[in-house]
C-alpha angles and dihedrals in degrees: 000000000000119000090216109116118248116246113269114270112253118249097230122085098239091047095050091047089054090046093054091045092052101040104027106016095111089058097049132086127214133020121330093255125129125224117255084236104086122216126227142074095278092054091046093051091048092049092051093045090051096049116103113187092204109122094011096126092054100038106033093098096049116120108171142058093039089232088064094060114109099174114125096226087212094119097096090056093044092049092055097042094249085122119027121217092240091054094049092044090055094044095069098046095111096053128102109299097239093048093046091050094050094045093047090049088058090051089051090051089056089049090051091051091051092050093047089053093042091056100037103029116179090357087081086075094057111018095071111051138181127201100249135133121260096231117124120205112247128235136042092285107052097187109106099200134059095231109140093223089063102033096046093044090052091048092050090052093052096042099043109016090234139096133175114248091252093054091049089053092050094051096043093045093050089048097050113017099036102030101027095227119154114274092216091065091048092049090051090052093051090046090056093058111025114098086209093043112143132161087234105054099021094050093044090050093054091046090050089053094054092044097246091131099035108026091239123088118221113240126181136198140180097285091066091054092047089052098046102029111011094169090065090063092045093057098033113127091215097042092123092052099032111188091204097043093122136038113276120255112282113267128179129203112258113257114268103232091195129012114213104254090226088071089066102035138019112202093182107047094160091061090050097043102030126221123337092210131029115279109213114185102156146348114294122215096198142006116249115212131180137196088273094065116028099141130106089244092066101132095227092050091047092051093049106038091156097057128088117253121233126204123176125198100218102230099196094044095048092046088057097043097045092203118199120268088244092058093051090046090053089055092047091050090053091052091046090052092047089050089065089066105026141031102260123190111198121194139176120212141054108354101211093044091049093049091048088060091047093056132223112356140195115228141173113241106252122201099225129100094240093058092049091049095049096040089059089061100048136060108259108186095181129022122194129200121263111247098246119185087212118008113240119262132204097244134097122315096173088122140359089259093051090048091050093049093048089049092050093049090056097054 
């Protein structure tokens, strides 16, 4: 691949769609249609400014009508570092106490998922298992029934790159608990489409559904749909012969013959969490950013406001993932927005080889396996701490509750 930077993505929607089609189209899946959720710092700031936590505890699980939805829809911006968890956590402080508590609990759950992934890495795909078949449903639409709760949720995911938490639970529960399909395939499918798709939160959510993290699978039946989205049942073509009328057959997670000891104890917290203070070992010539940290508050970008910013679309990785066109457009919109404030050099190719040509870089430590792998192959002159909401500890992370208790005991 050429080391010549790609032209900057245009700021307008039509222009960025054409840009993605021309420069990344062979890596994308699906139609060349953007999500109605725009990427970029300006969109992230507007979404946070417009979010009122009042009523969140009561309305967060609403699906339809749209006016009943209480979800913040901030997750795509949090996932890509356009909004940090500490900033969002602080934003809601003046809201009603019960709503603030519930919303902050959800932010802490995201932090737990990140820390589980930071400690365990790719082992999260294999260390927690559920007794399911390996079959994968054929065809572009994997849902095997015409029930509106499944079909319309699937279509919303494909068309917008977003789903409410309830709809995600319905789809993943039908996939695993009712049909017995492998959760890893379902997680990959969600990851392809979700704007907020991450191996941390997405994978933890699927494991929660199958009971790998709790010991109790999540099943769903018609009454939940009637409660959260009654109009789906009213217009459902199979309402009189509802395939999810009753609770699915009881299934239990397979026994874990051996729990990875790292789930109970981390003997190298600094490797998991990264540095507490900046580590400056040379003079950087650019700032390297990734899809995990595209916001202006990225610590490395903040510390080096005078340096160009480098982003590399990882050709081999994207060819394997086949992310949706909407996901790639969301990333391109974020880069276009950043280009209005900073000099951004965007490349496509091998990340470590491209960065070697760029020279020494400053970077923010990022708690994902890919960053650690690539950072070991390039010259990082300055490393900055990840903006944790709660810095990782060395205690148990076998569940959210265990993680919370271990965190509390270390205060």
